C-alpha positions in Angstrom: 26.8 -30.2 28.1 27.5 -33.9 27.4 31.0 -35.1 26.5 29.6 -36.0 23.0 28.9 -32.3 22.4 25.0 -32.6 22.2 22.7 -30.7 24.4 19.0 -29.7 24.5 17.5 -26.4 24.9 14.0 -25.4 26.5 10.9 -25.8 24.7 12.6 -27.9 21.8 12.5 -31.7 21.4 15.7 -31.6 19.2 19.4 -32.2 20.1 21.7 -29.3 19.5 25.5 -28.8 19.3 27.9 -26.0 19.0 29.6 -25.2 15.7 32.4 -22.7 15.0 31.4 -20.6 11.9 33.5 -19.1 9.2 33.5 -15.8 11.1 35.2 -17.5 14.1 32.0 -17.3 16.2 30.5 -20.2 18.0 26.7 -20.8 17.6 24.1 -23.4 18.4 23.0 -25.7 15.7 20.0 -27.9 15.6 20.4 -31.5 14.4 16.6 -31.6 13.9 16.7 -35.1 15.4 14.8 -36.2 18.4 16.7 -39.4 18.9 20.1 -39.2 20.5 22.0 -41.7 18.2 20.5 -40.0 15.0 21.6 -36.6 16.3 25.0 -37.9 17.0 25.4 -39.0 13.5 24.1 -35.7 12.1 26.7 -33.8 14.3 29.5 -36.1 13.1 28.6 -35.5 9.4 28.4 -31.7 9.8 31.9 -31.6 11.4 33.3 -33.9 8.7 31.8 -31.7 6.1 33.3 -28.7 7.6 36.8 -30.2 7.9 36.7 -31.1 4.2 35.5 -27.7 3.1 32.0 -28.6 2.3 30.0 -25.8 3.9 26.4 -26.5 5.3 23.7 -24.3 4.2 23.7 -22.3 7.5 27.4 -21.5 6.8 26.8 -20.4 3.3 24.0 -18.1 4.4 26.4 -16.4 6.9 29.1 -15.7 4.4 29.6 -12.2 3.0 27.8 -11.8 -0.3 31.0 -11.4 -2.3 32.2 -14.7 -1.0 28.9 -16.5 -1.7 29.3 -15.1 -5.3 32.7 -16.6 -5.7 31.3 -20.1 -4.4 28.2 -19.9 -6.5 30.2 -19.2 -9.8 32.5 -22.1 -9.1 29.5 -24.4 -8.7 27.8 -22.8 -11.8 30.7 -24.0 -13.9 29.2 -27.4 -14.0 25.9 -26.3 -15.7 26.8 -23.0 -17.6 28.8 -22.6 -20.8 31.8 -20.3 -20.7 29.9 -17.4 -22.3 27.0 -17.8 -19.9 29.2 -18.0 -16.9 30.9 -14.8 -18.1 27.6 -13.0 -18.4 26.5 -14.3 -14.9 29.6 -12.9 -13.5 29.2 -9.5 -15.3 25.6 -9.1 -13.9 26.9 -9.8 -10.4 29.5 -7.0 -10.4 27.1 -4.3 -9.3 25.4 -6.2 -6.5 28.8 -7.4 -5.4 29.9 -3.7 -5.1 26.7 -2.8 -3.3 26.3 -5.7 -0.9 30.1 -6.8 -0.7 30.7 -7.6 2.9 27.1 -7.9 4.1 26.3 -11.5 5.1 23.8 -13.2 2.8 21.3 -13.8 5.7 21.4 -10.1 6.5 20.3 -8.9 3.0 16.8 -7.7 3.0 14.1 -6.7 0.4 15.2 -3.0 1.0 18.8 -3.9 -0.3 17.2 -5.3 -3.4 15.0 -2.3 -3.8 18.1 0.0 -3.3 19.9 -2.0 -6.1 17.0 -1.6 -8.5 16.5 2.2 -7.7 20.3 2.8 -8.3 20.2 1.3 -11.6 17.0 3.2 -12.6 18.5 6.5 -11.5 21.5 5.7 -13.8 19.1 5.3 -16.6 19.4 1.6 -17.0 16.6 -0.1 -18.9 14.2 -2.5 -16.9 15.4 -5.3 -19.1 19.0 -4.9 -17.8 17.8 -4.2 -14.3 16.0 -7.6 -14.3 19.1 -9.4 -15.6 20.9 -8.2 -12.5 18.0 -8.9 -10.3 17.9 -12.6 -11.6 21.6 -13.1 -11.0 21.4 -11.8 -7.5 18.4 -13.9 -6.8 20.2 -17.0 -7.9 23.1 -16.3 -5.6 20.7 -15.8 -2.6 18.9 -19.0 -3.6 22.3 -20.8 -3.5 22.8 -19.4 0.0 19.3 -20.6 1.0 18.1 -17.1 2.0 16.0 -16.0 -1.0 12.8 -17.5 0.3 12.8 -15.2 3.3 12.5 -11.9 1.1 10.9 -13.2 -2.1 7.4 -12.1 -1.3 8.7 -8.5 -0.8 10.6 -8.0 -4.1 9.8 -8.3 -7.7 11.1 -7.9 -11.2 10.5 -4.7 -13.0 7.9 -4.4 -15.7 9.4 -4.6 -19.1 6.1 -3.5 -20.8 4.1 -0.3 -20.2 4.7 1.3 -16.7 2.2 0.1 -14.2 1.3 1.5 -10.9 4.1 0.6 -8.5 1.6 -0.1 -5.6 -2.1 -0.9 -5.0 -4.0 1.0 -2.4 -7.3 -0.2 -1.2 -10.4 1.8 -1.0 -11.9 2.2 2.4 -14.6 -0.5 1.7 -11.9 -2.9 0.4 -9.8 -2.5 3.4 -12.7 -3.1 5.8 -13.6 -6.2 3.9 -10.1 -7.5 4.0 -9.8 -7.4 7.8 -13.4 -8.5 8.3 -12.8 -11.6 6.3 -9.3 -12.2 8.0 -10.7 -12.3 11.5 -13.3 -14.8 10.7 -11.0 -17.7 10.1 -8.7 -19.0 12.9 -6.3 -20.4 10.4 -5.4 -16.9 9.3 -4.9 -15.5 12.9 -1.2 -15.0 12.4 -1.6 -13.5 9.0 -4.4 -11.2 10.4 -2.2 -9.9 13.2 0.8 -9.4 10.8 -1.7 -7.4 8.4 -2.9 -5.3 11.2 0.7 -4.3 12.2 1.8 -3.8 8.6 -1.1 -1.5 7.8 -0.6 0.6 10.8 3.3 0.9 10.9 4.6 0.6 7.2 6.4 -2.4 8.3 7.5 -4.8 5.6 7.0 -8.5 6.0 10.8 -9.0 6.4 10.8 -6.3 9.2 8.2 -8.2 11.1 9.7 -11.7 10.5 12.9 -10.6 12.1 11.4 -9.0 15.2 11.8 -10.6 18.6 9.7 -9.9 21.7 12.4 -7.8 23.1 11.7 -5.3 20.1 8.2 -4.5 21.3 7.0 -2.5 24.2 3.3 -2.7 24.5 3.4 -0.5 27.7 5.1 2.3 25.9 3.3 1.3 22.5 6.6 1.4 20.6 8.2 -1.2 18.3 11.7 -1.2 17.0 12.6 -2.5 13.4 15.9 -4.3 14.4 17.3 -5.1 11.0 17.5 -2.9 7.8 19.9 -1.8 5.1 20.7 1.5 6.8 20.6 3.4 9.8 17.5 5.2 8.6 15.8 1.8 8.3 16.7 0.8 11.9 13.7 2.8 13.4 11.4 3.0 16.3 7.7 3.3 15.3 4.8 4.1 17.6 1.9 1.7 17.7 -1.7 2.7 17.2 -4.6 0.6 18.8 -4.8 -1.7 15.6 -1.1 -2.5 15.8 -1.3 -3.0 19.6 -4.2 -5.4 19.2 -2.2 -7.4 16.6 0.8 -7.7 18.8 -1.5 -8.8 21.8 -3.0 -11.5 19.7 0.5 -12.8 18.8 1.6 -12.5 22.6 -1.4 -14.6 23.7 -0.4 -17.3 21.2 3.2 -17.1 22.2 2.4 -17.5 25.9 0.1 -20.5 25.1 3.1 -22.1 23.3 5.6 -21.2 26.1 7.7 -19.0 23.6 6.9 -15.5 24.9 10.4 -14.8 26.2 12.3 -11.6 25.0 14.9 -13.6 22.8 12.2 -15.5 20.9 10.9 -14.4 17.6 7.4 -12.8 17.4 6.6 -15.0 14.3 8.2 -18.3 15.1 9.2 -21.0 12.6 6.8 -23.9 12.2 8.2 -27.0 10.6 6.3 -30.4 10.4 3.9 -29.1 13.1 6.7 -28.2 15.5 7.0 -24.4 16.4 10.5 -23.2 17.2 10.7 -19.8 18.8 14.4 -19.5 18.2 14.0 -19.2 14.3 11.8 -16.9 12.4 8.9 -17.8 10.2 9.9 -17.9 6.6 6.7 -16.9 5.0 2.9 -16.6 5.2 2.5 -16.5 1.5 -0.1 -19.4 1.4 -2.5 -18.1 4.0 -2.2 -14.5 2.6 -3.2 -15.7 -0.9 -6.2 -17.7 0.5 -7.3 -14.6 2.6 -7.0 -12.2 -0.4 -8.9 -14.5 -2.5 -11.6 -15.0 0.0 -11.9 -11.1 0.4 -12.2 -10.7 -3.4 -8.7 -9.0 -3.6 -6.8 -11.5 -5.6 -3.3 -10.2 -6.4 -3.1 -7.9 -3.5 0.5 -8.1 -2.1 1.3 -8.1 1.6 3.8 -5.4 0.8 0.9 -3.3 -0.5 -0.2 -2.7 3.1 3.0 -0.7 3.6 2.0 1.5 0.6 -1.5 1.8 2.1 -0.2 3.0 5.4 2.1 5.6 3.8 -0.6 6.8 1.5 -3.2 7.2 4.3 -0.6 9.2 6.4 -0.1 11.5 3.5 -3.7 12.0 2.9 -4.2 13.0 6.5 -1.5 15.7 6.0 1.4 14.1 7.9 4.7 15.7 6.8 6.9 13.8 4.5 9.7 14.1 6.8 7.8 12.4 9.6 6.6 9.6 7.3 10.1 8.9 6.2 11.1 8.5 9.8 8.3 5.9 10.3 8.7 4.1 7.1 12.5 4.2 6.6 13.9 4.0 3.1 11.4 5.0 0.4 12.6 5.5 -3.1 12.0 8.8 -5.1 9.8 6.9 -7.5 7.6 5.7 -4.6 7.3 9.1 -3.1 6.2 10.6 -6.5 3.6 7.9 -6.6 2.4 8.7 -3.2 2.4 12.4 -3.9 0.1 11.6 -6.9 -2.3 9.8 -4.8 -2.3 12.4 -2.2 -3.0 15.1 -4.9 -6.2 13.2 -5.7 -7.2 13.3 -2.1 -6.6 17.1 -2.0 -8.6 17.7 -5.2 -11.6 15.9 -3.5 -11.1 18.0 -0.4 -11.2 21.3 -2.1 -14.4 20.4 -3.8 -16.0 20.5 -0.4 -15.2 24.2 0.1 -18.2 26.6 0.3 -18.5 28.5 -3.0 -17.4 32.2 -3.1 -18.5 33.0 -6.7 -22.0 32.1 -7.9 -22.2 29.0 -10.0 -23.9 31.1 -12.7 -21.0 33.5 -12.9 -18.5 30.7 -13.2 -20.4 29.1 -16.0 -20.7 32.5 -17.8 -17.1 33.1 -17.5 -16.4 29.5 -18.9 -18.7 30.3 -21.9 -17.0 33.6 -22.6 -13.5 32.0 -22.6 -14.8 29.3 -25.1 
């Protein structure tokens, strides 16, 4: 390290420096500057801001949720009336109690789903649920971490109840993946979709994975970050999932970012790929892909539902599925069970008849 505190790391053109966070830990911070003099100015500004109590975005994201709420409400005083500010604070009481000391950058889509599920279980209406959801979203936007999970969560419908998930018919699923592999621009999204549809993984589960979390020899992956111990799980990989990871590994090797500590889905900003940071989203390519496949509106998160539904239809025990999928709400399991019943009904139609058709028809006529 130089006397001025700046240093470089392998495979990155930027200058870095060490910064002590609010938790007392030192970490490397990128100046996102290639020129030494500009990097030096950036480091000096960050240190000055920290001394004067102005936290950089990276610091806010690492604060416990309850502290981020306090800072957010202070900032909100400028734009909100007294009554609006009081309501905002009221709607944040529940998420503060649930998330409390969890750092903002550790909050996942599963946390938000748990918040929504708790309120539903208590009989809260969707309108109220969405007000709490909105306040929580604004705090996470303030902490600059909302974009990471926004594709995996949604407000609840305030109209008639709609299906909670979309499950593709076999021909639709085949068409989706056939279209995906035709376009090189969708290669990363194609690989992510293969893995999600084969493992129940959420998009946020995949984005936080590093190469150290995947063992292609044993064909097992680990989901390293979730809201509970049940969510921190090891999942076996089928051939489709292995193929998806191998495509990503070939790409990582070609870019020189295939070491265990690098993210499997690396960040890409202004054409520069940084394996030390995770990709924020693949929303644009996913939308383009689903439109091209004639499946507009299909969410990436629906691939999780697809996998769970297919496992149930194949007769896998619910306990086994829960150990693979992690947290699944009661509402979702009821939905999956409904789909599974349809498959069972179709299955029993194929049984060889015992009673003659004429007898059944005659019996039905007598009952009428």
